[in-house]
C-alpha positions in Angstrom: -40.4 -10.2 -22.5 -40.3 -13.3 -24.6 -43.4 -14.6 -26.3 -43.7 -17.8 -24.1 -43.5 -15.7 -20.9 -46.2 -13.3 -22.1 -48.4 -16.2 -23.2 -48.0 -18.0 -19.9 -48.6 -14.9 -17.8 -51.7 -14.1 -19.7 -53.0 -17.6 -19.1 -52.1 -17.8 -15.4 -52.8 -14.3 -14.0 -56.5 -14.1 -14.5 -57.3 -17.8 -14.0 -54.8 -19.3 -11.7 -54.4 -17.7 -8.3 -51.3 -18.5 -6.2 -51.6 -21.9 -4.6 -52.6 -25.3 -5.8 -54.4 -23.9 -8.9 -51.1 -22.3 -10.1 -49.2 -25.5 -9.9 -52.0 -27.4 -11.7 -52.1 -24.7 -14.3 -48.4 -24.8 -14.9 -48.5 -28.6 -15.2 -51.3 -28.4 -17.7 -49.4 -25.8 -19.8 -46.3 -28.0 -19.7 -48.3 -31.0 -20.9 -49.8 -28.9 -23.7 -46.3 -27.6 -24.8 -43.5 -29.6 -23.3 -40.9 -27.7 -25.4 -41.8 -24.3 -23.9 -38.8 -23.5 -21.7 -40.4 -20.7 -19.8 -43.3 -22.9 -18.7 -41.0 -25.6 -17.5 -38.8 -23.1 -15.7 -41.9 -21.6 -14.0 -43.0 -25.1 -13.1 -39.6 -25.9 -11.5 -39.7 -22.6 -9.5 -43.2 -23.3 -8.3 -42.1 -26.8 -7.1 -39.2 -25.2 -5.3 -41.4 -22.6 -3.7 -43.7 -25.3 -2.4 -40.8 -27.3 -0.9 -40.6 -30.0 -3.6 -36.9 -29.9 -4.4 -36.8 -33.3 -6.1 -39.5 -32.2 -8.6 -37.8 -28.9 -9.2 -34.5 -30.6 -9.7 -35.9 -32.9 -12.3 -37.3 -29.9 -14.3 -34.2 -27.8 -14.0 -32.0 -30.8 -15.1 -34.2 -31.5 -18.0 -34.1 -27.9 -19.1 -30.3 -27.8 -19.1 -30.2 -31.0 -21.0 -32.9 -30.3 -23.5 -32.6 -26.5 -23.9 -29.1 -25.5 -22.9 -29.7 -22.0 -24.4 -32.2 -21.1 -21.6 -29.4 -19.6 -19.6 -31.4 -18.5 -16.5 -31.7 -22.2 -15.6 -28.0 -22.7 -14.7 -28.1 -20.3 -11.8 -31.2 -21.8 -10.2 -30.0 -25.4 -10.8 -26.6 -24.6 -9.3 -28.2 -23.0 -6.2 -30.4 -26.0 -5.8 -27.5 -28.4 -6.0 -25.7 -26.3 -3.4 -28.8 -26.4 -1.1 -28.9 -30.2 -1.6 -25.3 -30.6 -0.5 -23.9 -31.2 -3.9 -21.3 -28.5 -4.2 -19.3 -30.1 -7.1 -22.5 -30.4 -9.2 -23.2 -26.7 -8.4 -19.8 -25.6 -9.5 -20.0 -27.7 -12.7 -23.4 -26.2 -13.5 -22.2 -22.7 -13.0 -19.2 -23.4 -15.2 -21.4 -24.8 -18.0 -23.7 -21.8 -17.6 -20.8 -19.4 -17.9 -19.8 -21.1 -21.2 -23.3 -21.0 -22.6 -23.7 -17.4 -21.6 -20.4 -16.4 -23.2 -21.4 -18.2 -26.5 -24.8 -16.3 -26.5 -23.6 -13.0 -25.2 -26.1 -13.2 -22.3 -24.3 -10.7 -20.1 -26.7 -10.4 -17.2 -26.9 -14.2 -16.6 -23.1 -14.4 -17.2 -22.4 -11.9 -14.4 -24.7 -13.8 -12.0 -23.2 -17.1 -12.8 -19.6 -15.8 -12.4 -20.5 -14.4 -9.0 -22.2 -17.6 -8.0 -19.2 -19.7 -9.1 -16.7 -17.4 -7.3 -18.8 -17.8 -4.1 -19.1 -21.6 -4.5 -15.3 -21.8 -5.0 -14.8 -19.5 -1.9 -13.1 -16.8 -3.9 -13.3 -13.3 -2.3 -14.9 -14.6 0.9 -12.9 -12.9 3.6 
């Protein structure tokens, strides 16, 4: 587990129950350290979980732009694009993620992104 994730979990778990407090806590943590990729990723996921796709999209897009090495973002951003009816953006995001994962040797994320790209392109579907 990376250092940012441990720090965030230790700060959220005892003090921020699920619900509004969790979102507020994540926003506060992001304001304190806007360069912490895990916090921004968690904030995007929380917005998505609450039905705020535009807010989630803004955070995912910023992560890909500002911290392209945070490879888990590509999958979630691509899925969100697909959900929003933007299949070409989804495929482009998966492709960019595949390239980044290949450069980093991030095999787990690479496998997920390749599968998502194949599905988005209709490969192997019946």
